[in-house]
Each structure stands twice: as structure tokens, then as C-alpha cells.
C-alpha positions in Angstrom: -10.8 24.6 -55.8 -11.5 21.4 -53.9 -7.9 20.5 -53.7 -7.2 24.0 -52.0 -9.8 23.2 -49.3 -8.6 19.7 -48.6 -4.9 20.9 -48.4 -6.3 24.0 -46.1 -7.9 21.2 -43.7 -4.9 19.1 -43.8 -2.9 21.8 -42.7 -5.3 23.0 -39.8 -5.5 19.5 -38.5 -1.6 18.9 -38.7 -1.0 22.3 -36.8 -3.6 21.3 -34.1 -2.1 18.2 -33.6 1.3 19.4 -33.3 0.4 22.0 -30.6 -1.1 18.9 -28.7 2.1 17.0 -29.0 4.3 19.6 -27.7 6.0 19.0 -24.2 4.5 20.9 -21.5 7.1 23.5 -20.4 8.9 22.7 -16.9 8.2 25.5 -14.4 11.6 26.9 -13.2 12.3 26.3 -9.6 14.2 24.1 -7.5 14.7 20.6 -7.7 14.5 18.5 -4.4 15.9 15.0 -4.3 16.0 12.6 -1.4 18.0 9.7 -0.8 16.2 6.5 0.3 16.4 5.7 3.7 16.5 2.4 5.1 14.3 1.3 8.1 14.0 -1.9 9.5 10.3 -3.4 10.2 10.3 -6.0 13.0 8.9 -9.1 11.8 5.9 -10.7 13.8 6.1 -14.1 15.0 4.0 -16.8 13.2 1.6 -18.2 15.7 -1.0 -20.9 15.8 -4.2 -21.0 17.6 -4.4 -23.9 20.0 -7.2 -23.1 22.2 -7.0 -24.6 25.8 -10.0 -26.2 27.4 -10.7 -23.6 29.7 -10.9 -20.6 27.1 -13.1 -17.6 28.2 -15.2 -15.7 25.9 -13.3 -12.7 26.6 -10.1 -14.3 25.8 -11.6 -15.5 22.6 -12.9 -11.8 21.7 -9.5 -10.6 22.6 -7.8 -12.8 20.0 -10.5 -12.2 17.5 -8.5 -10.0 15.3 -5.3 -12.1 15.5 -7.2 -15.0 14.3 -8.6 -13.1 11.1 -4.9 -12.6 10.1 -3.5 -9.3 12.1 0.2 -10.0 13.2 0.9 -10.3 16.8 3.7 -7.6 17.8 5.5 -7.6 21.0 3.2 -4.8 22.3 0.2 -6.9 21.4 1.5 -9.9 23.3 1.9 -7.8 26.4 -1.6 -6.5 26.0 -3.1 -9.7 25.3 -1.8 -11.0 28.8 -3.2 -14.6 29.8 -4.7 -14.9 26.3 -1.5 -15.6 24.7 -1.4 -19.1 26.2 -3.8 -20.1 23.5 -1.2 -19.1 20.7 1.7 -21.5 20.2 4.7 -20.2 18.1 5.3 -22.1 14.9 9.0 -22.8 14.2 
């Protein structure tokens, strides 16, 4: 009698485990595949902060994000204007 109960429990456990391990069915539909596109990312120049003796608080404030690691892109160079004189390119 005890063997039958244990055998029944083993069968129930294996059946529930088998139901959990079955792969989930994939819904039928269209498969969309994309080919990766290549895009170029312009590299920012490496600049060093070399403050001139006449640096103004406004220029220092403008340069703040770039001193903390933000890359200087060509658009940023134009926006910085005269403050760019405190940055020298590292070659």
C-alpha cells in the first residue's frame, strides 16, 4: 500500500515537471529580419585644458561640462566661441 502511494507521488511529480520543461509554442506570424546598418560616428578631438591668465568666470562656466569629460564636437566648438582658446588639442 505504501509503495503504491510513493509510486503515485513520483508519477505526479514527474508529470508536473515534464509539463514545466516543455518549450513554449511559438506564435505563428511573420518573421522580420533586419540587416545591420553601418553608421559612422565622428570622433571628437582630444583636448587639454590650458587656462590663459585672462580666463573669465563665464568662460570657465561654459567649459565646465567639457572639463568633466563631455566630448567637444564641431558644433560645440562653434558654440564655445572665445572660450575655445583655453583648450589645446593633444596630438
